[in-house]
C-alpha positions, 0 to 999 in steps of 0.5 A: 499499500505504501509502495503504491502511494509513493509511486503515485506520488512520484508520478505526480510530481513528475507530471507537475515538473513537466508543466512547469518546465513546458511553461517556462520554455515558451515564455521567452518565445511570447515575449520575443514575438510580443516584443517584435511587434511593438517594435514594428509598430513604433518603427511604422510610426516614425516612418509615416511621421511627417516631415516638419517645414522646419526640416525642410526649411534647413534641408533647403538651406544646406542644398541651396533650394531657393525655390523650396525655401520661398514655398515654405515661407509663403505658407508660413508666418513671415518671421519664420526667417527667424526660426532656429534649428536644434543647435539654436542657428538660424537660417542665415547663420547656418548659410554663412557657416556652410558657405552658401552665398546665394542663400545668404544674398536671398535672405539678406533682401527678404530680412531687410524687407520684413524688418523695414516693414516691422520697424527695427531688427532681430537678426541680421547680417550685421548681428552676432550669434548667441555667442557674441560673435559678428556675422562677418567673423564666422564667415571669416572663420570658415573661409568664405571669401565671397560671403565676406566680400558680399557682406563688406559690399552692405557697408559693413564694419571691417573692424568689428570685434568678437563680443566682450562675452568671449573676452577676445576682442579679435577683428576679422583681420586678426581672425583671417591672419591667424587662419592663414587667409591672405586673400580674405586679409588683403580683401579686408585691408583693401575694402573697396566698399567702405572702411578699411581694416585697421591692422593696428587694433589689439585683441585682449592679449594686446597682439596685433594682426603683425604679431600673429603673422610674425608668430605663425611665421607667415612671411606673405602675410607679414609682407602684406601688413607692412605694405598697409602701414602696420606699426612694427613697434606696437607691444602686446600685454607682455611688452614683446614687439613683433621683432622680438617674436621674429628673433625669438623664433629664429625667423631671419625672413620676417625679422629682415622685413621687419628691420627693413620697415624700422623695427627698432633693436633697442626695445626692452620687454617686460623682463628687460630683455632686449631684441639682442637677448632674444637672439642669444645663442643664434649667430645669423639672427645676431649677425642681422641685428648688428647690420642695423644696430647703427641706425639712429633709431637704435642709438639711445645714447645722447651726449650728457653736455648737449642734453644739459645745454638743450635743457637750458635753451627751453628756459632761455631761448639762447640760440646757440644752445640748439646749434652743433659744435661747428655751427656753434662755434661759427656763431661765436666768431661771426658774432664777436667780429661784428660786435668788435666793428660795431660796438664799443669796447666795454661792449665787446668786452662783455661779450668777449667774456660770454664767448670765453665761457662758451670757449671753455664750455667747448674745450671741456666738452671737446675732451670727450666729443666723441664719447657718448652716454646712456641717459643715466650713464655718467662718467664723473660728477665733475664733468657734471659740475663743469656743465652746471657752472658754465650754464650758470655763468651764461644764465648770469650774463 
């Protein structure tokens, strides 16, 4: 009896387990089937969903399909021209960025007409984008010369800078130079429509287009900027000139160009380094600089005696104090001869005393006539005393 009961229980357990396993095996198949149906339903909805006018609009901008754009604009509100894509850009900005010049011109005419009717403006060629970058700089950044030319023909300001939000203050010319776009740089500098780009404007680092061109080592652009009166002596915020950058980088071609256009060697930077210091270790660069070292603009030394006499002249107006050595001697001789012939003995004696003082001054000066000094360099205190006593005597006379 017990054995039969055990057998019956075993059979029931086996049947129960079989049913459970069967159900467990069929369940994934049902889930898979349902998930496929749902997926197919979702895909079907996505495929059949109509494309919005906004998507068509920006697709037409990309393909320069002006007919499609005109058709969309007719059935939309007039301010549809300001609609933005997912990146927050209008059709005008997208066209400028991607070099769609035909679209830019078409949109510009539509926007001008709309803004004239509405009074005021929202977003046109003279506007900046959400990042504060003017439209003309966006055209320059992307190297679209035809769009830059069209924008300049609309009397755009070629010296407009990137908005202070970016804190860069870079002009279109600086951007073009950084990118090495010589054609656009030349277009900005020779703008035939209105104002020309100023090559001497500085960005927030104090750098000009010439400094950027020198840093980039672009000889052609440096030559172009110098041709349009770029100032070689402007220093950046670290008091470094374009010549210093050229010398430090070892660019002989650019250094020679700058020197030929009057760049000064005797400048010092914030760290008190001279141009020659930047050339240290570069024999060829040092030899090049030494060829220009004797130019007048590179001579900082001034004779201390002439400096003192010039200071006295500004106070007294004595014409002899501003004369060169040879002219001073001739002036004294002629003046003495004239007075001797036309004045009394007492007057001549008085004048001779003045002449004697001037002669003493000349003798003390002639000792070091071939020697020059820096503004703060003085050989001996006795030289200054001689000059001061002489000038005091002349003043007393």
